[in-house]
N, C-alpha and C positions, 0 to 999 in steps of 0.2 A: 615402794611403800610411802604412804603419806604420813607426814609429821603433824600431829594435832597438839597444840600447846595447851597446857593448864592455863586458866585465865590469869593467874598471878604471874606465870612465866611470860605470857604475852604482854602484860603490863610492864614487866622488867625490860623487855626488849624495846618497847616504845619509849620508855624512860631513857634508856641508853641512847637511842637514836636522837631524841630531843637534846640530850646533853652534847652529843657530837655535832649536831646541827648548829648549836651556838658558836662552835669553833669554825664554822664555814661549810659550804656545800661540798667541797672536795673531801673533807674528812668524813662527813656523814655518808657520802657515796662509798668511800673505801670501807667503812664499817658495814654498810648494807651489803656490799659485794662480798665481804668476807663471811658474813652470816649466810648469804645465799650459797656460797661455795661450801661452807661447813654443812649446811642442811643437805645439799646435793650429795656430799660424800657420805653422810650418815645414811641417807636413803639408799645409796648404792651398796654400801657394806655396813649394815647396822650393827653387826656383831663384832666389828673390828676393834672398837675402842674399849678401853679398860673398864672393868666393873668396879664400881665404888660402893655398891650396896646390892642387895638381892635384886637382880634384874634391872639395875640402874647403871647406865654407862655414862662416860663423860668424854666430850670432845673439847679440847682446849684450843681456842683461837690462837693464831700465830702472831698477829700484829696488834691485838687489843687484849686487855686484861679480863677476858671473859671465858667462861666454860659453859658449854651446853650440856645439861644433864637430861637424859632421856631414857626411855624404857622401850623394849621391843615387846609388843603384845600380839595377841592373835588377830586383832583388828588393824594393826599397823604400828606406828611409832607414837609414843606419848612424850612430849617435852615437859619436864618438871620445872626447869629453871634456866635462865640466862644469868648465871652467877658471876658477879664481879669478884675478882680475886681478893679484894680487901674486905668483903663481907664475911660475916660469921660463917664458918665452913659448912655447918649442917642445918642452916635455917630452912632449907627446902624439904627436909625429911617429913615434915607435917603434911605435905601435899600428897604423899604416897597413899594416904587413906582416903583422900577425897574422891 
């Protein structure tokens, strides 16, 4: 299944990568690798991770303070947020109606 990101989720991911790039190429590579691993795991077993809202699941990264929030749809997977753990917990819920 293909993961398609909400435009604001894509912006969050790019912002996080820019932040880690300032700390050096090795750190941004580790971040990108972990994101790629997470997306592959979600695509392989999309229903494996915990539900946090109606049809919204979360995958928590292991080495970075981020959670990927996504939904399984008839067309594939929809990513709602790459949420930093220090952000307001439910800020992404407004994206569900977009």
